[in-house]
N, C-alpha and C positions, 0 to 999 in steps of 0.2 A: 471372625474369619473373613478375609477379604474376598471379594468376588473376582475370580480370574477370567470370567467370561465377558468382561467389559470390552466394548468395541473401541479400538483406537482409531483415530482419524486417519483415513487413507489405507487402512488395512482390513483384511477380512476378519469376521468374527469366527472363533473356533470354540468347540464345545468343551474341550478339556485343556488343562494346563500342559499336558504332554504334547498336544497338537500345536500349541503356541510355541513351545520350545523347538519342536521340529521345524516349524515354519520360520522361526527367527534364525535357526542354524542354516536352513536352506538359503534364506535371503542373504545372510552374511557370506556364505560360501559362494553364492552367485556373484556378489559384488567383488569378492576377492579375485575370482576368475576374470572378471572384466577389466580389472586394473592390471597393467603390465608390471611385472616384478622388476624392481631396480636394485642393483647391487652397488653398494657404496664404493667409490674409487674406480669403477669401471665404466667405460663409455658404452652406450647402447650400440649394438651392431647396426651398421648402415645397410639399407636395402641394396640388393644387387642392381647394378646398372643393366639396362636392357642391352641385348646384343645388337651388333651393327647390321649393316645391310648384307654382309656375307652370311651371317647366321640366319637372317630372314630367308634368303634364297636357298640356303641349305635345308631349312624346314619345309619350304615349298616343294623342293625336289623330293624330299622324303614322303610328303603327302601325295604327290603325283604317283609315286611308286605303289601306293595303296589302292589307287583307283583301278577298278575293273573295267577295262576298255572293251567296247564292242568289236566284234569281228567285222570284216568287210561285208559279209553276207547279211549279218544282223543290221548293220548300218543301212545297207541298200534297201532291205525289206522295210525297215522302220520309216525311211525317207519316202518310199512309195506310198505307204499307208497314210502318212501325214499329208502328202500332196493330194491323194485321192479324197481324204476327208475334207480338206479345205475346198477342193473343187465341188464336192457334193453339197456342202453347206452354202457355198456361194451361189450355186444354181438354185437351191431351195429358197434362200432368202430373196433372190431376184424374182423368182416366180411368185412368192407370197406378196412382195412389194408391188409387182405388176398387177396382181389380182386385186389388191386393195385400191390401187390407183384407178383401175377400171370400174370398180364398184362405186367409188366416190364420184367419178365422172358421170356415171349413170344416175346416181341418186341425186346429186346436187346440180348436175348439169353444168359443171365447170369445164373449162378448157385450159390446158397448160401450153404456153408457147415456148 
């Protein structure tokens, strides 16, 4: 009786012959799916050409219709919040920088011209 559990080069070892048959059927089916089917006497269908500039702008217009735009009040409020945050952090970083510069001048005794 031949040993069905021999390991083939490049393949996994399986415990039983039924598992080997399943694996080989699976691999064969997978390879079939990867290869495109060709029918004799017929040309392969060509890929569709991309749309022109008109279709591009038509798509852009459709996407802009999906955008939820802010109201004037929301825009004003958000703009004020952004400007206030930028001013706050600019002032905070300026104060921190000035403090470090004063500390370095005091510790090292340097002067900046």
